[in-house]
C-alpha positions, 0 to 999 in steps of 0.5 A, spaced: 084 437 343 079 441 346 077 448 342 080 454 346 074 458 349 075 464 344 078 464 337 083 469 336 082 476 333 083 476 325 087 481 322 084 486 318 084 485 311 090 490 308 088 492 301 093 490 295 094 496 291 092 503 290 091 509 294 087 504 299 093 500 300 098 506 301 093 509 306 092 503 310 100 502 310 101 509 313 096 508 318 099 502 321 106 505 320 104 511 324 101 506 330 107 502 330 112 508 331 107 511 336 107 505 340 115 504 339 117 512 341 111 513 346 110 507 350 103 507 349 097 504 345 094 510 341 087 511 339 085 510 332 083 518 332 090 520 334 093 515 329 089 519 324 091 526 326 098 524 326 098 521 319 094 527 316 088 522 315 081 524 316 078 520 322 072 517 318 077 514 313 082 511 319 076 508 322 074 505 316 080 501 316 081 500 323 074 501 327 077 500 334 083 499 338 083 492 337 083 492 330 089 497 330 093 492 335 091 486 331 094 489 325 100 491 329 101 484 332 100 481 325 105 486 322 110 484 327 109 477 327 107 476 320 113 471 318 112 467 324 105 465 322 106 463 315 106 455 316 109 451 311 110 443 311 117 441 311 121 434 313 124 436 320 122 433 326 118 436 332 123 438 336 127 441 330 121 445 328 119 447 335 127 450 336 126 454 329 120 457 331 122 459 338 129 462 334 125 465 329 119 468 334 124 471 339 128 475 333 121 478 332 120 479 339 127 483 339 125 487 333 118 489 335 118 488 343 114 495 344 109 493 339 108 486 342 108 488 349 102 493 347 098 488 345 099 484 351 097 490 355 091 491 351 089 484 352 090 485 360 086 492 360 080 489 356 080 483 360 079 488 366 074 492 363 070 486 360 070 483 367 067 489 370 062 490 364 065 496 362 068 494 355 065 498 349 069 495 344 070 489 340 075 485 345 082 483 342 083 476 343 090 473 343 091 465 341 094 465 334 100 461 338 095 455 339 095 454 331 103 455 330 105 450 336 100 445 333 104 445 327 110 445 330 109 439 334 105 435 329 111 430 327 111 428 334 104 425 334 106 418 332 110 418 339 106 421 343 099 419 345 093 424 344 093 426 352 100 427 352 101 431 346 095 436 348 099 437 355 105 439 351 101 443 347 098 447 352 105 447 356 109 450 350 104 455 349 106 458 356 113 459 354 112 461 347 110 468 347 111 475 349 110 473 357 116 469 358 120 475 355 117 480 360 118 476 366 125 474 364 127 481 362 123 485 367 124 481 373 131 477 372 134 483 368 136 478 362 139 480 356 135 478 349 140 472 347 139 469 354 132 470 354 132 466 348 136 461 350 132 460 357 126 459 353 129 454 348 131 450 354 124 450 357 121 448 350 126 442 350 125 440 357 118 440 356 119 435 350 123 431 354 118 430 359 112 429 354 117 423 351 118 420 358 111 420 359 109 417 353 115 412 354 112 410 361 105 409 358 107 405 353 111 401 358 105 400 363 101 397 357 106 392 355 107 390 362 099 388 362 098 381 361 095 379 354 088 379 353 087 371 353 091 370 359 086 376 363 080 372 360 082 365 362 083 368 369 077 371 369 074 364 367 077 361 373 082 358 369 077 354 365 082 352 359 087 348 364 081 345 367 079 342 361 085 340 359 086 336 365 079 333 365 081 330 358 
């Protein structure tokens, strides 16, 4: 599979204990609450003021809005990003992943919409040559979905698996939720059902493509017969001559 153009922004490392850990948590909790209640992405300076922390201290933990939103997203989706081997099939892994993720979307929808909003805003600024901070790069879904569909590898040729991987990345994420809620007016439960239906349909399509490709290969003549025809039926002539 070709590598994505950009690597996703890693979350800032959270201190494990002591005053630094409590300060990090205070700043992060304040940012998440501001996004939830005010519907916008606060600046690092504003989070510092609301937290009662000096700006210099806040910038040591979160040097930019990108770092702040990356931490917010990681806190919102943390359990979803923790991958562990299991014995389930690919379809079951994908279904569980979608169910677990859409539950987190319901709980942290404002924060995850804010992350998408920042990515779009920075894309426009970067394109215009006006972006003045390290951009917030999304893309953790690539690794998460690769793990989910891994058990399907024996059934899917690499090109088909790659296409399925990309297609699932379109229906897995906050974007389908935004479309289905804001445009169609669906409730959370129906959003989840629709996303699961799309994922299931994509897996079915990939398996059909793989089966069709295998049938086409099986219908080809054996290599020996092909070689015989290329040689003008030389073996048969030899037997007649004998």
